[in-house]
C-alpha positions as CSV (number, residue, x, y, z in Angstrom):
1,X,-48.2,32.3,20.6
2,X,-44.9,34.2,20.1
3,X,-43.6,33.0,23.4
4,X,-43.9,29.3,22.4
5,X,-42.1,30.0,19.1
6,X,-39.1,31.4,21.0
7,X,-39.1,28.3,23.3
8,X,-39.2,26.1,20.2
9,X,-36.3,28.0,18.7
10,X,-34.3,27.6,21.9
11,X,-35.0,23.9,22.1
12,X,-34.1,23.3,18.4
13,X,-30.9,25.3,18.8
14,X,-30.0,23.4,22.0
15,X,-30.6,20.1,20.1
16,X,-28.5,21.2,17.2
17,X,-25.6,22.2,19.5
18,X,-25.9,18.8,21.3
19,X,-25.9,16.9,18.0
20,X,-22.8,18.9,16.8
21,X,-20.8,18.2,20.0
22,X,-21.8,14.5,20.1
23,X,-20.8,14.2,16.4
24,X,-17.4,15.9,17.1
25,X,-16.9,13.7,20.1
26,X,-17.6,10.5,18.1
27,X,-15.1,11.7,15.4
28,X,-12.5,12.3,18.1
29,X,-13.1,8.9,19.6
30,X,-13.0,7.1,16.2
31,X,-9.8,8.8,15.2
32,X,-8.1,7.9,18.5
33,X,-7.8,11.5,19.7
34,X,-9.7,10.5,22.9
35,X,-10.1,7.1,24.4
36,X,-12.2,5.7,27.2
37,X,-10.6,3.2,29.6
38,X,-7.2,3.8,28.0
39,X,-4.1,2.5,29.8
40,X,-3.2,5.3,32.2
41,X,0.5,5.3,31.3
42,X,0.0,5.3,27.5
43,X,0.5,8.6,25.7
44,X,-1.2,9.6,22.4
45,X,2.0,9.0,20.5
46,X,2.3,5.5,21.9
47,X,-1.3,4.7,20.9
48,X,-0.6,5.9,17.4
49,X,2.6,3.8,17.2
50,X,0.8,0.7,18.4
51,X,-1.9,1.4,15.7
52,X,0.8,1.6,13.0
53,X,2.3,-1.6,14.2
54,X,-1.0,-3.4,14.0
55,X,-1.5,-2.1,10.4
56,X,1.9,-3.7,9.5
57,X,0.6,-7.1,10.6
58,X,-1.8,-7.3,7.7
59,X,-1.5,-8.3,4.1
60,X,-2.1,-5.6,1.5
61,X,-3.0,-6.2,-2.1
62,X,-2.5,-3.5,-4.7
63,X,-4.0,-3.1,-8.2
64,X,-1.4,-1.7,-10.5
65,X,-1.4,-0.1,-14.0
66,X,1.9,-1.1,-15.4
67,X,3.9,0.0,-18.4
68,X,6.1,-2.8,-19.7
69,X,9.3,-2.2,-21.7
70,X,10.6,-5.6,-22.7
71,X,13.7,-6.3,-24.9
72,X,12.8,-8.3,-27.9
73,X,16.0,-9.5,-29.7
74,X,18.6,-9.6,-26.9
75,X,19.5,-6.5,-24.9
76,X,20.5,-4.5,-28.0
77,X,17.2,-4.8,-29.9
78,X,14.3,-2.4,-29.7
79,X,11.9,-2.8,-26.7
80,X,8.3,-4.0,-27.0
81,X,6.2,-1.4,-25.0
82,X,2.7,-2.1,-23.8
83,X,0.4,-1.5,-20.8
84,X,-1.2,-4.1,-18.6
85,X,-3.1,-4.3,-15.3
86,X,-1.6,-6.5,-12.6
87,X,-1.9,-7.3,-8.9
88,X,0.9,-7.0,-6.3
89,X,1.0,-7.7,-2.6
90,X,2.9,-7.1,0.6
91,X,2.8,-9.4,3.6
92,X,4.3,-7.4,6.5
93,X,3.9,-10.2,9.0
94,X,6.0,-12.7,7.0
95,X,8.2,-10.1,5.4
96,X,7.4,-11.2,1.9
97,X,6.0,-9.7,-1.3
98,X,4.8,-10.7,-4.8
99,X,3.4,-9.4,-8.0
100,X,1.7,-10.9,-11.1
101,X,3.2,-10.4,-14.5
102,X,5.4,-11.9,-17.2
103,X,8.6,-12.0,-15.1
104,X,6.9,-12.3,-11.7
105,X,7.7,-12.9,-8.1
106,X,4.5,-15.0,-7.7
107,X,2.3,-15.6,-4.7
108,X,3.5,-19.1,-4.5
109,X,7.2,-18.1,-4.7
110,X,7.3,-14.8,-2.8
111,X,10.4,-12.6,-2.5
112,X,11.9,-11.1,0.7
113,X,10.5,-7.8,1.9
114,X,12.6,-5.0,3.3
115,X,11.1,-1.6,4.4
116,X,13.1,1.5,4.0
117,X,11.1,4.6,4.9
118,X,8.1,4.8,2.5
119,X,9.6,2.2,0.1
120,X,9.0,-1.5,0.2
121,X,11.8,-3.5,-1.5
122,X,11.1,-7.1,-2.6
123,X,13.7,-9.3,-4.1
124,X,14.4,-12.9,-4.9
125,X,17.4,-14.7,-6.3
126,X,16.9,-16.3,-9.8
127,X,18.7,-18.4,-12.3
128,X,17.0,-18.3,-15.7
129,X,17.9,-17.1,-19.1
130,X,16.1,-14.2,-20.8
131,X,17.1,-11.9,-23.6
132,X,20.1,-14.0,-24.3
133,X,21.7,-13.5,-20.8
134,X,21.5,-15.2,-17.4
135,X,19.2,-13.5,-14.9
136,X,20.5,-13.7,-11.3
137,X,17.8,-11.9,-9.4
138,X,14.4,-10.2,-9.7
139,X,13.3,-7.2,-7.6
140,X,10.6,-4.6,-7.4
141,X,9.8,-1.6,-5.2
142,X,6.5,0.0,-4.2
143,X,6.5,3.5,-2.8
144,X,3.8,3.3,-0.2
145,X,3.2,7.1,-0.3
146,X,2.8,7.6,-4.1
147,X,2.0,4.1,-5.2
148,X,4.9,4.1,-7.7
149,X,5.9,0.5,-8.8
150,X,9.3,-0.4,-10.4
151,X,10.4,-3.9,-11.4
152,X,13.8,-4.9,-12.7
153,X,16.0,-8.0,-13.4
154,X,19.7,-8.2,-12.5
155,X,21.8,-10.0,-15.1
156,X,25.0,-12.0,-14.6
157,X,27.4,-9.1,-15.3
158,X,25.7,-6.9,-12.6
159,X,23.5,-4.7,-14.9
160,X,19.9,-4.1,-14.1
161,X,17.2,-4.2,-16.7
162,X,14.2,-2.1,-15.9
163,X,11.1,-3.9,-17.2
164,X,8.0,-2.5,-15.5
165,X,7.1,1.0,-14.3
166,X,3.6,1.9,-13.1
167,X,1.4,3.1,-10.3
168,X,-0.6,1.0,-7.8
169,X,-3.5,1.7,-5.5
170,X,-4.6,-0.3,-2.4
171,X,-7.3,-2.8,-3.3
172,X,-10.2,-2.4,-1.0
173,X,-12.5,-5.4,-0.8
174,X,-16.2,-5.0,-0.2
175,X,-17.5,-6.0,3.2
176,X,-19.9,-8.7,1.9
């Protein structure tokens, strides 16, 4: 009987090692470290670059917790400060962006998107009066690494009024 116990131990150990290596192999395949039937002239770096480019073809929606600091009586009056949840989005394919809020670049009237490193800059010209002054443009930034969100309005004399500061996280939709 002791001989069959050692055979069982060896078989169980062999099965465990095989399971471990197949699990590691699957992980390497799913992460793109190894590829079957890969183009022969394509390096690992080229595959990663093509993966990043395909990710930039998608729309990304963010959910943001925003701190508003809005002037109440012209620019010289005290600011009304409050928190609010909002959504924001980046459309890399169409080079556009939007956010929801009181002074928003809406989904129906998106702003132009420019990427500079980890920051996404979205802006749109405007011509409306707020706080007793003429607003000439609206803009916001999202740091794609930290999720930091900043929104401001540019007024006719060139000054920028910071309205919103907050943090955003990528909204992941359920698969059903």
